[in-house]
BALOBA-1460 file (C-alpha; in Angstrom, 3 decimals):
// residues 126
<rec num="1" residu="v" x="102.397" y="29.024" z="30.665"/>
<rec num="2" residu="q" x="101.237" y="31.163" z="27.774"/>
<rec num="3" residu="l" x="102.236" y="34.723" z="26.980"/>
<rec num="4" residu="q" x="100.004" y="36.774" z="24.726"/>
<rec num="5" residu="a" x="101.467" y="39.968" z="23.278"/>
<rec num="6" residu="s" x="99.451" y="42.648" z="21.511"/>
<rec num="7" residu="g" x="99.559" y="46.289" z="20.511"/>
<rec num="8" residu="g" x="101.926" y="46.257" z="17.568"/>
<rec num="9" residu="g" x="101.215" y="48.132" z="14.385"/>
<rec num="10" residu="m" x="102.457" y="50.703" z="11.961"/>
<rec num="11" residu="v" x="103.300" y="54.253" z="12.995"/>
<rec num="12" residu="q" x="105.207" y="57.209" z="11.602"/>
<rec num="13" residu="a" x="108.534" y="58.277" z="13.063"/>
<rec num="14" residu="g" x="107.985" y="60.292" z="16.223"/>
<rec num="15" residu="g" x="104.803" y="58.459" z="17.062"/>
<rec num="16" residu="s" x="103.936" y="56.175" z="19.961"/>
<rec num="17" residu="l" x="102.711" y="52.644" z="20.514"/>
<rec num="18" residu="r" x="101.907" y="50.656" z="23.634"/>
<rec num="19" residu="l" x="102.567" y="46.947" z="23.744"/>
<rec num="20" residu="s" x="100.835" y="44.662" z="26.211"/>
<rec num="21" residu="c" x="101.655" y="41.155" z="27.357"/>
<rec num="22" residu="a" x="99.679" y="38.892" z="29.632"/>
<rec num="23" residu="a" x="101.025" y="35.640" z="31.044"/>
<rec num="24" residu="s" x="98.665" y="32.920" z="32.139"/>
<rec num="25" residu="g" x="98.829" y="29.337" z="33.291"/>
<rec num="26" residu="g" x="98.145" y="27.627" z="36.534"/>
<rec num="27" residu="s" x="99.911" y="29.115" z="39.544"/>
<rec num="28" residu="f" x="102.534" y="30.928" z="37.477"/>
<rec num="29" residu="s" x="103.690" y="34.213" z="38.990"/>
<rec num="30" residu="a" x="106.311" y="36.120" z="37.058"/>
<rec num="31" residu="s" x="109.189" y="37.617" z="39.045"/>
<rec num="32" residu="g" x="110.892" y="38.881" z="35.925"/>
<rec num="33" residu="m" x="109.302" y="40.161" z="32.730"/>
<rec num="34" residu="a" x="110.981" y="41.619" z="29.694"/>
<rec num="35" residu="w" x="110.676" y="42.732" z="26.115"/>
<rec num="36" residu="f" x="113.066" y="41.698" z="23.380"/>
<rec num="37" residu="r" x="112.971" y="42.497" z="19.688"/>
<rec num="38" residu="q" x="114.269" y="41.083" z="16.460"/>
<rec num="39" residu="r" x="114.996" y="43.585" z="13.748"/>
<rec num="40" residu="p" x="115.163" y="42.468" z="10.103"/>
<rec num="41" residu="g" x="118.318" y="40.475" z="9.500"/>
<rec num="42" residu="k" x="119.443" y="40.798" z="13.120"/>
<rec num="43" residu="d" x="119.564" y="38.589" z="16.187"/>
<rec num="44" residu="r" x="116.992" y="38.946" z="18.909"/>
<rec num="45" residu="e" x="118.046" y="41.697" z="21.324"/>
<rec num="46" residu="f" x="117.115" y="42.940" z="24.757"/>
<rec num="47" residu="v" x="114.880" y="46.007" z="24.967"/>
<rec num="48" residu="a" x="113.631" y="46.387" z="28.545"/>
<rec num="49" residu="a" x="112.989" y="44.387" z="31.692"/>
<rec num="50" residu="l" x="111.785" y="44.649" z="35.214"/>
<rec num="51" residu="r" x="111.991" y="42.472" z="38.282"/>
<rec num="52" residu="r" x="109.583" y="42.141" z="41.153"/>
<rec num="53" residu="g" x="110.644" y="44.365" z="44.028"/>
<rec num="54" residu="d" x="113.143" y="46.559" z="42.169"/>
<rec num="55" residu="g" x="110.915" y="49.550" z="41.588"/>
<rec num="56" residu="r" x="112.636" y="50.397" z="38.307"/>
<rec num="57" residu="g" x="113.047" y="49.199" z="34.765"/>
<rec num="58" residu="y" x="116.171" y="48.282" z="32.862"/>
<rec num="59" residu="y" x="116.693" y="49.399" z="29.261"/>
<rec num="60" residu="r" x="119.014" y="49.069" z="26.335"/>
<rec num="61" residu="d" x="120.815" y="52.333" z="25.700"/>
<rec num="62" residu="s" x="119.099" y="53.103" z="22.410"/>
<rec num="63" residu="v" x="115.614" y="53.157" z="23.973"/>
<rec num="64" residu="q" x="116.470" y="54.742" z="27.329"/>
<rec num="65" residu="g" x="114.322" y="57.839" z="27.820"/>
<rec num="66" residu="r" x="111.901" y="56.868" z="25.028"/>
<rec num="67" residu="f" x="110.474" y="53.520" z="26.217"/>
<rec num="68" residu="i" x="108.885" y="52.728" z="29.567"/>
<rec num="69" residu="i" x="108.279" y="49.226" z="30.884"/>
<rec num="70" residu="s" x="105.683" y="48.748" z="33.596"/>
<rec num="71" residu="r" x="103.643" y="46.054" z="35.315"/>
<rec num="72" residu="g" x="99.892" y="46.075" z="35.070"/>
<rec num="73" residu="g" x="97.390" y="45.770" z="37.872"/>
<rec num="74" residu="a" x="97.206" y="42.054" z="37.160"/>
<rec num="75" residu="d" x="100.367" y="40.415" z="38.440"/>
<rec num="76" residu="n" x="101.390" y="38.757" z="35.194"/>
<rec num="77" residu="t" x="100.851" y="41.696" z="32.860"/>
<rec num="78" residu="v" x="103.589" y="43.899" z="31.448"/>
<rec num="79" residu="y" x="103.450" y="46.918" z="29.167"/>
<rec num="80" residu="l" x="105.964" y="48.676" z="26.960"/>
<rec num="81" residu="q" x="105.136" y="52.292" z="26.211"/>
<rec num="82" residu="m" x="107.174" y="53.308" z="23.186"/>
<rec num="83" residu="n" x="107.493" y="57.018" z="22.451"/>
<rec num="84" residu="s" x="109.456" y="59.000" z="19.883"/>
<rec num="85" residu="l" x="109.674" y="55.931" z="17.710"/>
<rec num="86" residu="k" x="112.366" y="55.739" z="15.059"/>
<rec num="87" residu="p" x="112.565" y="53.651" z="11.887"/>
<rec num="88" residu="e" x="115.329" y="51.603" z="13.526"/>
<rec num="89" residu="d" x="112.813" y="50.476" z="16.155"/>
<rec num="90" residu="t" x="111.077" y="48.463" z="13.448"/>
<rec num="91" residu="a" x="111.089" y="44.848" z="14.631"/>
<rec num="92" residu="v" x="109.087" y="41.952" z="15.922"/>
<rec num="93" residu="y" x="108.733" y="42.507" z="19.658"/>
<rec num="94" residu="y" x="108.592" y="39.539" z="22.029"/>
<rec num="95" residu="c" x="107.595" y="39.490" z="25.650"/>
<rec num="96" residu="a" x="109.287" y="37.088" z="28.017"/>
<rec num="97" residu="a" x="108.739" y="36.008" z="31.588"/>
<rec num="98" residu="n" x="110.334" y="33.937" z="34.275"/>
<rec num="99" residu="q" x="108.981" y="32.696" z="37.584"/>
<rec num="100" residu="n" x="112.336" y="33.067" z="39.342"/>
<rec num="101" residu="r" x="113.772" y="36.545" z="39.697"/>
<rec num="102" residu="p" x="116.599" y="36.935" z="37.142"/>
<rec num="103" residu="i" x="119.937" y="38.007" z="38.551"/>
<rec num="104" residu="l" x="121.112" y="41.420" z="37.400"/>
<rec num="105" residu="s" x="123.988" y="40.113" z="35.320"/>
<rec num="106" residu="a" x="121.591" y="37.913" z="33.307"/>
<rec num="107" residu="l" x="118.642" y="40.281" z="33.085"/>
<rec num="108" residu="r" x="119.411" y="41.287" z="29.509"/>
<rec num="109" residu="t" x="119.958" y="37.770" z="28.191"/>
<rec num="110" residu="i" x="117.532" y="35.496" z="26.406"/>
<rec num="111" residu="g" x="118.442" y="32.600" z="28.679"/>
<rec num="112" residu="a" x="117.093" y="34.366" z="31.769"/>
<rec num="113" residu="y" x="113.511" y="33.838" z="30.617"/>
<rec num="114" residu="a" x="111.803" y="30.485" z="30.328"/>
<rec num="115" residu="h" x="108.573" y="31.644" z="28.723"/>
<rec num="116" residu="w" x="108.048" y="33.600" z="25.527"/>
<rec num="117" residu="g" x="105.183" y="35.132" z="23.627"/>
<rec num="118" residu="q" x="104.555" y="34.846" z="19.916"/>
<rec num="119" residu="g" x="105.787" y="38.290" z="18.919"/>
<rec num="120" residu="t" x="104.043" y="41.397" z="17.646"/>
<rec num="121" residu="q" x="105.204" y="43.435" z="14.645"/>
<rec num="122" residu="v" x="106.107" y="47.104" z="15.075"/>
<rec num="123" residu="t" x="106.804" y="49.080" z="11.915"/>
<rec num="124" residu="v" x="107.986" y="52.686" z="12.037"/>
<rec num="125" residu="s" x="107.985" y="54.589" z="8.761"/>
<rec num="126" residu="s" x="110.171" y="57.606" z="8.083"/>
């Protein structure tokens, strides 16, 4: 299984970016997809996730109301629309996927996802 993330770049504070991630490989069908990020000098952290059948996304508090995670028309595609970006959103963003549906208590953890993309840099200037 391969995950290909794209859409990162440099933007001024208050601006928007849209990240995309496509998973491919055999008969793989993702039941859980997520975005994590790693800010400079920090550990990788959860940003947003969704699970097949829930009809909603899950977000870390600091991005709630600014970021929107969604599935694409293709089953294994996920997007992250990032609005009102702040300098503290600067990070490498990673998409992640899992064939089995993650349980709610694990949704925000790295271990819930077996497959990871290569990361895309997002830089927000003040």
